[in-house]
C-alpha positions, 0 to 999 in steps of 0.5 A: 560628034567628034570621037576620041583619037589620041594624037589628033592633029590640028587640021582634024580638030579644026574640021571637027569644029568647022573653024579656021581659028581657035575654037572658043569653048567657054567654061561654065562655073556651075551653080545650078541647072538654070544658071548653067543653061542660061550661060550655055545659051548665051555662049551659043548665041554669041557664036561659041563652038561648045562649052565645058562645065566645071564644079567649083562649088560642090562635088563632082557627084552633085554635078552629074544630075545637072549634066544629065538634065542639060543633055536632055534639054540640049541634046545637040550641044557640044559639052565637055566637063572638068570634074574637080576633086577626082583624078583622071582615072576616076573621071573616065570611069564616071564618063563611061557610066554616064555614056551607058545611061545615055548621057554622052559627054563630048570631052573631058578636061583634066587639070593634071594629065600626069605627064613627067618630062623628067623621064622618057616617053617609055617611062610615063607610068601615070599617063599610061595608067590614065590611058588604060582607064580611058580605054577600059571606060568605053567612053568615046569623047575627046581628052583635053589633058592639063600639061604644064598647067596652073596649080600643078607640079611646076615645069621648068621653062626650058622643058615646055617643048619636051613636055608638050611633045610627050603629052601629044602621045597621050591625049587629043588636046594638049591643054596648058595655062598661065600661072593661075586663074585669069593669068595669061600664059607667056607667048614664049611658053606657047611657042615652045610648046607648039614647036615641041608638039608639031601639028598636034592640037593645043588648047589654052585654058587661062588668061585669054581675053578679047584684049590678048587673044590675037597674040595666041591665035597663030599657035593655039587651036582652042580657048577654054575661057571663063573669067576673060568673058565673064561680067566684071566681078562675077565668077558665074555669069558670062558677058555677052559683049566680051563673049562676042568680041572673043569669038570674032577675034578667034574667027578673024572677022569683024564684030556684028551686033550681039544677038543676046543684047538685042533680045534681052 
């Protein structure tokens, strides 16, 4: 598995996931173990490179036993997590504890990496505290840090490039979004961030669909996607056809028959 390395460049990331286009990393809105595993299997069958699990409906402590059981049943799965309800410093402590008990989580995604574009790189107090917590945890996964991210402190449009440049010093994957869940990010925002961060790795975590993904593929290295590949009016279950379409757009290859559809 890929181990953590701040300032991961794009080529290293793509070699890790063995893909020339953006890695597709669907986000499972977890209800219970069975629902999580069912959606993970669907995503893998349709060609996704890995998954993130997130706890919208209960505390992160209630998510922990589900993570452990998923890891036991799917030991080779690339699995990341977003712990809603706690900050990154608390999350890294949990990740370290999980690792010491044999449950390795491959990536952590924080909605707020606490990057402050209003001060210099040397004055990033909160981001430095998070980095220290990561190092002290002993956890060896990839850090996807929310930057100019939905529902966090708003970043001025003319500061997107600077924000991304600072963020690239603190995380493996600078991760941004549109204005809200299911809302697409503006292309200008993405191109400004790409320009600011150079060849570091950029993730996009909202509003990606099979209809608009091609707009982002030149600039973005991974898609963290949920509603864009979910069944209509269903927050918790993926649509195999939409998943398959997004994967093939990311790969730049023609569509093939859906494995899931054939065998259901």
